[in-house]
N, C-alpha and C positions, 0 to 999 in steps of 0.2 A: 473712829480713827482708822487710818489706812494701814495696811500691812507694810512694815519697813522693807520687806524683801521685794515688793512690787516696784517695777521700774517703768518710767514713762518712755516715750519714743526716743528721747535724747539719752536714755540710759541712766538718768539720775533717779534717786529715790523720791517717791511721791511724798513721803513724810518730810522731805527737806523744805517744802513750802511752809509747813507748820513751824519748823525751826526758824525760818527767815521771818515769818510774821512775828514770832515771839521776840526775836532780836530787834526787829524794827520797832515794836511796841515799847520795849525797854529803852531803846535809844531815844525815841521821841519823848518818853516820860522823863528821862534824864535831861534832855534838851529843855523841856518845858520847866523843869525844876530849876535848871541853871538860869533860865530867863527870869523866873520869879525871884531868884536870889539876887541877881544883878539889878533888875529894875524895881523889885519890890521894896528894897530898902530906900531907894531914892524917891519912889513915888509915895511913900508913906502908907501903903495899903496894909502894913503889918498891924496897925491899930485895930482893924476889923477882924483879925484872925483870933481864934480862941487862945487863951493864955498858955495852954500846953504847947501849941505850935509856935507861939511867940518866943518861948524859951528855946525851942529847937532851932528856930531861924536865927536867934541871937547867937547861939553856939556856932552856927555855920557862917556867920557874918565875916569872920577873919579869912575864911576860905573862898569868899566870893570872887576875888581876882583870879583864882585858879579854875573857876568854873568854865571859862572859855576854853582853856587848854583841855579840860576833861571832856567837854562836849566835842572838841575837835578830835581828840583821841578816840572817842566812841564812834564818831562819824568815819574816821579812818579805819577802824576795826570793821565796821559794817561794809565799807567799800572793799577792803581787802578780802573779807569772806565772800562777798558777792563776786569779786574777780576770780577767786580760786574756784568757786562753784561753777562759774561760766567756763573757765578753762577746762575743768573736769568734764563738763557737759559737752564741750566742743571736742575734747579728746575721745570721748565715748562715741560721739556721732561719726567722727573720722574712722575710728576702729570698726564700727559697724559697716561703713561704706567699703572699707578694705575687705572685710569679711564677705560681704555680698559679692564683690568682684572675684574673690578667691573661690567662692562656691560656684559662681558662674563658670569659672575655668574648670572646676572639677566636673561639672555637669556636661561639659562639652564632650559629646560622644564621638565626634568625627575626627578629632585631632588628639593623638596620644601625648604630643608635646605640651598642649594646653593642660591636659589632666595632670601630667607630671609637674608642671610649673605650679598648678593649683595645690597639689599635695605638698610641695616644698614651701610655698607661701603659708599654707595652713599651719605647718609646724611653727613658723615664726609668729603667726597671729595668736595661736593658743598660748605661746610662751610670753606674749606681751603682757606687761603688768596692768594694762588697762582692762584686760579681760578678767571678769570675775570667775569664781570657781564654777558657778552655775553655767556661765557662758562656755567655759572650757569643757565641761561635761556634755553640754548640748552639742558642741562641735564634734567632740569625739564620737558620740553616738551617731551623728549625721555622717561622719566620715566612715565609720564602720558599715553603715547601711549602704553608702555609695560604693565602697570598695567591694562589698559582697555583691552588689548589683553589677558592677563592672566585671568582676570575675565570672559571674553567671553569664553575662552577655558574651564574654570572650569564649567561654566553654561552649555555648550554644553555637556561636559563629564557627568555631573550630569543628564541631560535629557536623554542621551543615556543609562546610567546605570539604570535609573528608568524604561525606556521602556524595556530594556533587562530583568530586574527582573520581570516586569509585564508579559512579554512573557513566562518566565520560569514557573511562577506560573500557568499561563493559567487562562482563565476565564471559569468557569464551571457554566453552567446554571442548576439549579435544578428545576425540575418540582414540583410544590406544590402538 
């Protein structure tokens, strides 16, 4: 069995496939049982069933007209869960696309405006409810590393600019 914390490319849990398979198997089983209940009594196949199951099916016979509604409700539940899973997956994919764009802005070393815009957007992306705690922690670590790198680059650039300016001015010794 897979780790429930592992995510696929769309950001959904890999164990969700197992849940959906289980839901589908239960839904199909109920559908088949409903079909047997509706058609079984009319086709006369109940005579070939063991006596224990005959009693069970005779108890369920008054509920046979409702089996269509039950099957429809189960199919609706499966469709609703499938739709909500798809919507979550699409939201996670869109969140990741926005995160990549924001990180690209942050990595832009030639334009401070892009970096500032990226930092502003990153604050909103981290606060987005679509982001998991692991995503937020990863982004915070990434931002800390980027900010440290940007500060070091600016300090190095400032030191080299200061040295260059000092070299242009030149040091002149005057004799008293």
